[in-house]
C-alpha positions in Angstrom: 0.2 13.0 -6.4 0.1 11.9 -10.0 2.6 14.5 -11.0 5.1 13.4 -8.3 4.6 9.8 -9.3 5.3 10.7 -12.9 8.4 12.7 -12.0 9.8 10.0 -9.7 9.1 7.2 -12.2 11.1 9.1 -14.9 14.1 9.2 -12.7 17.0 6.8 -12.9 16.6 3.7 -10.7 12.9 4.0 -10.2 10.8 0.8 -10.2 7.0 0.8 -10.5 5.3 -2.0 -8.7 1.6 -2.9 -9.3 0.6 -4.7 -6.2 -2.9 -5.8 -7.5 -3.9 -9.2 -8.7 -2.7 -10.5 -12.0 -6.3 -10.2 -13.4 -6.5 -6.6 -12.4 -3.0 -6.0 -13.9 -4.2 -7.4 -17.2 -7.2 -5.1 -17.3 -4.8 -2.1 -17.5 -1.6 -1.0 -15.8 0.8 1.9 -15.7 3.6 1.5 -18.4 6.7 -0.4 -17.2 5.0 -1.6 -14.0 6.0 -5.0 -12.6 3.1 -7.0 -11.1 3.5 -8.6 -7.7 0.3 -9.3 -5.8 0.5 -8.1 -2.2 -2.4 -10.3 -1.3 -0.1 -13.3 -1.7 1.8 -12.2 1.4 4.5 -14.9 1.3 5.2 -14.5 -2.4 5.3 -10.7 -2.0 7.7 -10.9 0.9 9.9 -13.4 -1.0 9.9 -11.2 -4.1 11.0 -8.0 -2.3 14.0 -9.8 -0.7 15.5 -9.9 -4.2 15.1 -6.2 -4.8 17.8 -3.5 -4.6 17.1 -1.4 -1.5 18.9 1.6 -3.0 16.3 2.1 -5.7 13.1 4.2 -5.6 10.0 2.0 -5.5 6.7 3.5 -6.7 3.7 1.3 -5.8 0.0 1.4 -6.7 -3.1 -0.7 -6.5 -6.7 0.1 -7.3 -7.5 2.6 -4.6 -4.4 3.0 -2.4 -5.2 0.6 0.4 -3.1 -2.4 -0.7 -0.2 -0.3 -1.9 -0.2 1.5 1.5 0.1 -1.9 3.2 2.8 -2.9 0.7 4.8 0.3 1.5 4.6 -0.6 5.2 5.9 -4.2 4.5 8.7 -2.8 2.4 9.7 -0.2 5.0 9.7 -3.0 7.7 12.2 -4.9 5.4 14.6 -1.9 5.2 13.5 -0.1 2.1 14.1 3.6 2.5 12.6 5.1 -0.6 9.1 3.7 -1.2 6.1 5.8 -2.3 2.6 5.0 -3.5 -0.3 6.5 -5.3 -2.6 7.3 -2.5 -5.7 7.2 -4.8 -4.4 4.2 -6.7 -4.8 3.6 -10.4 -8.5 4.7 -10.0 -7.2 8.3 -9.6 -4.4 8.0 -12.2 -4.6 10.5 -15.0 -1.7 9.1 -17.0 -1.4 6.5 -19.7 -2.4 2.9 -19.1 -1.3 -0.2 -21.0 -4.0 -2.7 -21.7 
């Protein structure tokens, strides 16, 4: 839920990943989000290998489909604490940076 996402993102060690395209990211994103496009599968997989697996990762896309796929990829790679906005930024009721 949006409230859970907000609560988790305020915690120490939480990282917000926007897995949409760079163009979508530029249209508006959740504050402090890092953009890494999951559609560029190889680049996404290479990027996550450099991440600290002990942190909490909060992912989102437009509607929840791509971020759900990204969560699966990250869990396959050994990340234990990965969540996503099931309705994506389309359902987000918080602030957005443009």
